[in-house]
C-alpha positions in Angstrom: -22.8 3.1 5.1 -20.5 3.5 8.0 -17.6 5.9 8.3 -15.2 3.0 8.8 -16.3 1.7 5.4 -15.6 5.0 3.8 -12.2 5.3 5.6 -11.1 1.8 4.3 -12.1 2.7 0.8 -10.3 6.0 0.9 -7.1 4.4 2.1 -7.3 1.7 -0.6 -7.9 4.5 -3.2 -4.9 6.5 -1.9 -2.7 3.4 -1.9 -3.7 2.5 -5.4 -2.8 5.9 -6.8 0.6 5.7 -5.0 1.2 2.2 -6.4 0.6 3.6 -9.9 3.0 6.5 -9.3 0.3 9.1 -9.3 0.6 11.7 -6.6 -2.7 12.6 -4.9 -2.8 16.2 -3.9 -6.2 16.1 -2.4 -9.4 14.2 -2.2 -12.6 16.2 -1.9 -16.1 15.0 -0.9 -18.9 16.9 -2.7 -22.5 16.5 -3.5 -25.4 15.5 -1.3 -23.2 14.3 1.6 -21.6 17.8 1.9 -25.0 19.5 1.5 -26.3 17.1 4.2 -29.4 16.2 2.1 -28.3 12.6 1.3 -30.6 9.6 1.8 -29.7 6.0 2.7 -29.5 5.2 -1.0 -27.2 8.2 -1.8 -23.7 7.5 -3.3 -20.5 9.2 -2.3 -19.2 11.8 -4.7 -15.4 12.2 -4.7 -12.9 14.0 -6.8 -9.2 13.1 -6.6 -6.9 16.0 -7.5 -3.6 14.7 -8.9 -0.3 16.3 -9.8 -0.5 15.1 -13.4 -3.0 15.1 -16.2 -4.3 11.8 -17.6 -5.9 11.6 -21.0 -9.6 10.5 -21.1 -8.7 6.9 -22.1 -6.1 6.6 -19.4 -8.6 7.8 -16.8 -11.2 5.3 -17.9 -8.7 2.4 -17.8 -7.3 3.6 -14.4 -10.8 3.9 -13.0 -11.7 0.4 -14.2 -8.6 -1.1 -12.6 -9.3 0.9 -9.4 -12.9 -0.4 -9.3 -11.7 -4.0 -9.7 -9.1 -3.4 -7.0 -11.8 -2.1 -4.6 -14.1 -5.0 -5.4 -11.3 -7.6 -4.8 -10.7 -6.0 -1.3 -14.4 -5.9 -0.5 -14.2 -2.1 -0.2 -16.3 -1.0 -3.2 -19.0 1.5 -2.1 -21.6 3.2 -4.2 -19.6 6.2 -5.4 -18.9 8.6 -8.2 -15.1 9.1 -8.5 -13.7 11.8 -10.7 -10.0 12.3 -11.4 -8.6 15.7 -12.4 -5.2 17.2 -12.3 -4.7 20.3 -10.2 -4.2 22.3 -13.5 -7.5 21.0 -14.9 -9.4 21.7 -11.7 -8.0 25.2 -11.3 -8.8 26.1 -14.9 -12.4 24.7 -14.7 -13.3 26.1 -11.3 -13.2 29.6 -12.8 -16.3 29.0 -14.9 -19.7 29.2 -13.3 -21.7 26.1 -14.0 -18.8 23.6 -14.3 -18.6 20.7 -11.9 -15.2 22.0 -10.7 -16.7 25.4 -9.9 -19.5 23.8 -7.8 -17.0 21.5 -6.0 -14.7 24.4 -5.2 -17.6 26.2 -3.5 -18.9 23.3 -1.5 -16.6 20.5 -0.5 -15.0 18.7 2.4 -11.3 17.8 2.1 -10.7 14.2 3.1 
């Protein structure tokens, strides 16, 4: 996976959020690529921090539409994409063992 592929996918993701009137506050890379222990088969782990909360059903629908959008633009990469509001992320990162806690400790802002 080339960095140009990742850059293209990131730009499409940012644009898709903007088109849907969701403000992206930050996108964080986490997981094996940050720990530098990824393999050729490793996916990309991303969390998109937004200004607004989405309920679980809205998140699933949004992610399904985003996935279709990436596929239609030939920009879908193996990735785990999580959406959380800043409020959700800030609350969860205080608790040891939560994903948000681990991401807060070890991430790269994109």
